[in-house]
C-alpha positions as CSV (number, residue, x, y, z in Angstrom):
1,M,-3.8,7.7,-22.9
2,E,-4.0,11.7,-23.4
3,T,-3.4,13.2,-20.7
4,S,-2.0,16.3,-21.9
5,R,-5.1,18.5,-20.2
6,Y,-4.0,17.9,-16.6
7,T,-1.2,19.7,-15.1
8,L,1.7,17.0,-12.3
9,P,2.4,16.8,-10.1
10,L,-0.1,14.7,-8.5
11,L,0.0,14.8,-4.6
12,L,-1.3,12.5,-2.0
13,V,-3.3,15.1,-1.0
14,N,-5.2,15.5,-4.5
15,I,-6.1,12.1,-4.0
16,Q,-8.0,12.3,-0.5
17,T,-9.8,15.3,-2.3
18,L,-10.4,13.9,-5.4
19,F,-12.6,10.7,-3.9
20,A,-13.5,12.8,-0.6
21,V,-11.5,10.8,2.0
22,K,-12.4,12.5,4.8
23,N,-8.5,11.8,6.8
24,L,-5.4,11.4,4.9
25,R,-4.9,8.4,7.6
26,S,-6.4,6.6,5.6
27,I,-5.0,6.7,2.7
28,L,-1.8,6.2,4.6
29,G,-3.3,2.9,5.9
30,A,-4.7,1.4,3.2
31,N,-1.1,1.4,1.3
32,N,0.6,1.0,5.0
33,L,2.3,4.0,4.7
34,P,3.9,5.9,7.8
35,L,1.4,7.6,9.9
36,D,3.8,10.6,9.4
37,T,4.3,11.3,5.4
38,K,2.9,14.3,4.6
39,P,-0.4,15.2,2.4
40,D,2.0,16.7,-0.2
41,Q,4.4,13.8,-1.3
42,R,4.0,13.3,-4.8
43,V,2.8,9.9,-6.4
44,N,5.2,8.3,-8.6
45,P,4.5,7.7,-12.1
46,N,2.7,4.3,-12.3
47,Q,3.0,3.4,-8.5
48,V,-0.4,2.0,-7.5
49,V,-2.2,3.2,-4.9
50,R,-5.2,1.7,-2.6
51,I,-7.9,4.4,-1.7
52,P,-10.8,3.0,0.4
53,I,-14.7,4.4,-0.4
54,H,-17.9,4.0,1.3
55,C,-20.4,1.2,0.8
56,S,-23.3,0.6,2.3
57,C,-24.4,-2.7,2.1
58,S,-27.5,-4.1,2.9
59,N,-28.9,-8.1,1.4
60,G,-25.8,-8.3,0.1
61,T,-25.5,-5.7,-2.3
62,G,-23.5,-2.8,-2.6
63,V,-24.0,0.8,-3.5
64,S,-21.1,3.5,-2.8
65,N,-21.5,6.8,-1.1
66,R,-22.7,9.9,-2.6
67,D,-19.6,11.1,-1.3
68,I,-17.3,11.4,-4.2
69,E,-18.7,13.9,-6.8
70,Y,-16.8,16.1,-9.6
71,T,-17.7,19.4,-11.1
72,I,-17.3,19.8,-14.3
73,K,-14.7,22.1,-15.6
74,K,-14.0,23.8,-19.2
75,D,-13.6,21.0,-22.4
76,D,-14.6,18.5,-19.5
77,T,-16.3,15.6,-21.4
78,L,-17.9,12.7,-19.4
79,Y,-15.9,10.2,-20.6
80,L,-13.1,12.1,-20.4
81,V,-14.2,12.6,-16.4
82,A,-14.9,9.0,-15.8
83,T,-11.5,7.1,-17.8
84,E,-8.7,9.9,-17.4
85,V,-10.1,11.9,-14.3
86,F,-11.1,8.9,-12.8
87,G,-8.8,5.7,-14.6
88,G,-11.7,3.5,-15.5
89,L,-13.1,3.3,-12.7
90,V,-16.9,4.2,-13.7
91,A,-17.7,4.3,-17.2
92,Y,-19.2,7.2,-18.3
93,Q,-22.9,5.9,-18.9
94,K,-23.0,5.0,-15.6
95,I,-22.2,8.9,-14.7
96,A,-25.1,10.1,-16.6
97,D,-27.9,7.1,-16.0
98,M,-27.1,7.5,-11.7
99,N,-27.2,11.7,-12.6
100,K,-30.3,11.3,-14.5
101,I,-28.2,13.1,-17.1
102,P,-31.0,13.3,-20.7
103,D,-28.1,13.7,-22.6
104,P,-24.5,12.9,-21.8
105,S,-22.7,15.3,-24.7
106,K,-24.6,18.4,-23.0
107,I,-23.4,19.2,-20.1
108,D,-22.0,23.1,-18.3
109,V,-19.1,23.8,-16.4
110,G,-20.3,24.2,-13.1
111,Q,-22.8,21.2,-12.8
112,K,-21.6,18.8,-10.2
113,F,-22.0,15.0,-10.8
114,W,-22.3,12.4,-8.5
115,I,-19.5,9.2,-9.3
116,P,-21.0,6.4,-8.2
117,L,-17.8,4.1,-8.1
118,P,-17.7,0.2,-8.2
119,C,-19.1,-1.5,-4.7
120,S,-19.4,-4.8,-3.8
121,C,-20.3,-7.0,-1.0
122,D,-19.7,-10.0,-2.0
123,K,-18.8,-12.8,0.3
124,L,-16.7,-15.7,-1.1
125,K,-17.1,-19.1,0.0
126,D,-18.8,-17.7,3.3
127,E,-16.3,-16.0,4.3
128,D,-16.3,-11.2,4.2
129,V,-13.6,-10.2,1.4
130,V,-12.0,-6.7,1.1
131,H,-13.1,-6.3,-2.7
132,Y,-11.4,-4.0,-4.6
133,A,-11.4,-2.6,-8.5
134,H,-8.8,-3.5,-10.4
135,V,-8.6,-1.7,-13.7
136,V,-7.8,-4.2,-16.4
137,K,-4.9,-3.1,-18.8
138,Q,-4.8,-4.3,-22.0
139,G,-3.7,-7.2,-23.0
140,S,-4.3,-8.3,-19.2
141,S,-5.3,-12.0,-18.3
142,L,-7.6,-13.6,-16.0
143,G,-4.7,-15.6,-14.8
144,E,-2.1,-12.6,-14.6
145,I,-4.6,-10.6,-12.5
146,A,-5.7,-13.5,-10.1
147,A,-1.9,-14.3,-9.2
148,Q,-1.4,-10.5,-8.7
149,F,-3.7,-11.0,-6.1
150,G,-3.1,-14.0,-4.1
151,T,-6.5,-15.5,-6.2
152,D,-7.6,-17.7,-8.4
153,N,-8.9,-17.5,-12.4
154,T,-12.5,-19.2,-11.3
155,T,-12.9,-17.3,-8.4
156,L,-12.6,-13.7,-10.5
157,A,-15.2,-15.2,-13.8
158,Q,-17.8,-16.1,-11.5
159,L,-17.3,-12.8,-9.2
160,N,-17.7,-10.7,-11.8
161,G,-19.7,-12.7,-14.1
162,I,-17.5,-13.1,-17.1
163,S,-17.1,-17.1,-18.3
164,G,-12.8,-16.1,-19.3
165,D,-10.3,-13.6,-20.7
166,A,-12.4,-13.0,-23.7
167,Q,-15.2,-11.1,-21.9
168,L,-12.0,-9.4,-20.0
169,L,-12.4,-5.8,-21.1
170,A,-9.8,-3.5,-21.2
171,D,-9.5,-0.2,-19.2
172,Y,-13.1,-1.4,-16.7
173,P,-12.6,-2.0,-13.4
174,L,-12.8,-6.2,-12.0
175,N,-14.0,-6.9,-8.5
176,V,-11.1,-8.7,-7.2
177,P,-11.3,-9.9,-3.6
178,L,-8.6,-9.9,-1.1
179,K,-7.9,-11.9,1.6
180,A,-9.1,-10.6,5.5
181,C,-7.8,-11.0,9.0
182,S,-9.7,-12.3,11.2
183,S,-11.3,-10.4,14.2
184,S,-13.0,-10.2,17.0
185,V,-15.4,-7.4,16.4
186,R,-18.9,-7.7,17.3
187,N,-21.3,-7.1,14.7
188,D,-23.7,-4.6,16.7
189,S,-20.0,-2.8,16.9
190,L,-20.0,0.8,15.3
191,D,-17.5,0.0,13.1
192,A,-18.6,-3.6,11.9
193,P,-17.5,-4.9,9.6
194,L,-13.5,-4.0,10.4
195,L,-12.2,-5.6,7.0
196,L,-7.7,-5.1,6.1
197,S,-6.1,-7.2,3.7
198,N,-2.6,-8.7,3.6
199,N,-0.1,-4.9,4.6
200,S,-2.6,-2.5,5.8
201,Y,-3.7,-1.2,8.7
202,A,-6.5,1.7,10.4
203,F,-7.8,3.9,12.9
204,T,-11.3,3.1,14.6
205,A,-13.3,3.5,18.0
206,N,-12.9,7.2,17.1
207,T,-9.1,7.0,16.2
208,C,-8.0,5.7,19.8
209,I,-8.0,2.4,18.9
210,K,-5.3,0.6,15.6
211,C,-5.8,-2.0,14.2
212,S,-3.1,-4.2,11.1
213,C,-3.4,-6.9,9.1
214,D,0.0,-8.7,8.5
215,A,-0.5,-12.0,6.8
216,S,2.6,-13.6,9.0
217,K,1.0,-13.2,12.5
218,N,-2.2,-15.7,11.2
219,W,-3.8,-13.2,9.3
220,T,-5.9,-12.6,12.8
221,L,-6.1,-9.1,12.9
222,S,-3.5,-6.8,15.9
223,C,-5.1,-3.9,17.1
224,E,-3.4,-1.4,19.9
225,P,-4.7,1.5,22.1
226,S,-3.6,4.7,19.7
227,S,-1.1,6.6,21.1
228,Q,-0.8,9.2,18.4
229,V,-4.0,10.5,17.6
230,K,-6.6,12.1,20.0
231,P,-10.3,11.4,19.8
232,S,-12.1,12.2,16.4
233,N,-15.9,12.7,19.2
234,S,-15.8,15.4,20.3
235,T,-18.1,13.8,23.0
236,W,-14.6,12.1,24.2
237,A,-13.1,14.2,26.3
238,T,-10.1,10.7,26.4
239,C,-10.0,7.9,25.1
240,P,-12.2,4.8,27.1
241,P,-9.9,2.2,28.9
242,S,-9.4,-0.7,27.0
243,R,-9.0,-3.0,29.6
244,C,-9.5,-6.9,28.8
245,E,-12.8,-8.2,31.0
246,G,-12.5,-10.8,33.1
247,A,-8.4,-10.5,33.4
248,E,-7.7,-8.0,35.8
249,G,-4.6,-6.4,34.7
250,L,-4.3,-6.9,31.2
251,F,-5.3,-4.8,28.3
252,L,-5.2,-4.2,24.7
253,G,-3.2,-5.8,22.3
254,N,-1.7,-7.5,26.3
255,T,-0.4,-11.6,25.9
256,T,-1.1,-13.6,29.2
257,T,2.1,-15.9,29.7
258,T,0.1,-19.4,31.5
259,S,-3.5,-20.1,31.4
260,T,-5.6,-21.0,35.4
261,S,-7.7,-23.1,32.4
262,S,-5.9,-26.6,31.2
263,S,-8.0,-26.2,28.1
264,C,-6.3,-23.4,27.2
265,G,-3.1,-22.3,26.6
266,P,-1.6,-18.0,26.5
267,R,-4.6,-15.2,25.8
268,T,-4.6,-12.1,24.0
269,C,-7.2,-9.1,24.8
270,A,-8.6,-8.7,21.7
271,Y,-10.5,-5.4,20.0
272,A,-14.2,-6.4,19.9
273,G,-15.3,-3.1,18.2
274,Y,-16.7,0.2,20.6
275,S,-20.0,1.9,20.7
276,K,-21.0,5.4,21.8
277,Q,-19.7,5.2,25.3
278,T,-16.8,2.4,25.8
279,I,-14.7,0.4,23.9
280,F,-15.1,-3.4,23.7
281,T,-12.0,-6.0,24.1
282,V,-12.2,-9.8,24.8
283,L,-9.9,-12.8,25.8
284,T,-9.2,-15.1,22.7
285,P,-9.2,-17.9,22.2
286,T,-12.2,-18.8,24.5
287,C,-11.9,-21.6,26.6
288,P,-14.8,-23.7,26.7
289,D,-15.2,-23.5,30.5
290,S,-15.3,-18.9,30.6
291,A,-17.8,-19.1,28.4
292,S,-20.8,-16.6,28.8
293,P,-23.9,-14.9,27.9
294,G,-23.1,-12.3,25.4
295,S,-18.8,-13.0,25.9
296,G,-16.8,-15.0,22.8
297,N,-15.5,-14.4,19.5
298,Y,-17.9,-12.3,17.3
299,A,-16.7,-13.1,13.9
300,S,-17.7,-9.8,11.9
301,T,-20.8,-9.8,9.1
302,F,-21.9,-7.9,6.4
303,S,-24.7,-6.0,7.8
304,P,-26.6,-3.0,6.5
305,R,-24.6,-0.4,7.7
306,F,-21.3,1.3,5.5
307,S,-17.9,-0.9,5.1
308,F,-15.2,-0.2,3.4
309,V,-14.1,-1.3,-0.2
310,M,-11.0,0.0,-2.0
311,V,-10.1,0.9,-5.3
312,L,-6.4,0.7,-7.6
313,I,-5.6,3.1,-9.2
314,Q,-2.1,4.1,-11.5
315,C,-0.7,7.1,-11.3
316,A,-0.2,7.4,-14.7
317,L,-4.5,7.0,-15.3
318,L,-4.5,10.3,-12.2
319,C,-1.4,11.3,-12.7
320,L,-2.7,14.0,-14.4
321,Y,-5.6,15.4,-12.0
322,L,-5.9,19.7,-11.7
323,L,-7.7,20.2,-8.5
């Protein structure tokens, strides 16, 4: 691919700006990078970067937000913007359609267009998953992609509405589902559904809580109070307490050594979401003799609010983006 129009190197802050990611820590968490990683860190050639984008999900349909916009520069074409600047994640015809551009060949320097990135809210076998938009390389097969992301050919084909490799198009995005850690986040929480894939983390509850997903921890979301970031909500002077209701002296992330119930073993104070006033917690697992209305393990489900979708880019596709 011709890349001589742009200037190296690509920095993390360039990616953040291009994809309108509000906080750099969102990119750091998606890629499991240290929180003290600098914005001017270079992205190496052919390095894969995961970028979280907002997706508005309602009734099983996903629509990417209008957060991501691009301003046309000299010598730009919609095809170049789609294939080089955004690495093939969106077709130029889609940009034209969504922005009601009658003639894609007639655009002017300074025009600003919404970039409608791929977005999905589909469940997989009734389970929530993290969706990744993966740009297919020339010569790739469903089997190779499935093996890379830990899924199978049939699932990829069905999710993308294709029958096999013959319909796999190079330089076009493929919807790849990744298993998400199970959580106790309530359906009425402001961050529901909170979906993280393996080897990733995210800050939530106005950055008062840090949650991470690690397959080695039984695919269960692990959350703890954040000690590195102040509340992002100006209405919270400090982070609300994260004491577990019904368990005196037990705080978020703590685990009991014994249980007063013969039917339960050790129990953990798990994150269950947040509201404008408080942080929710719940003891897990829920014991039969301790269940009560409004308590228990609130499994996350898609709802008519913002979710996150990941897009994968390679520096080879984006390295030459000029801010």
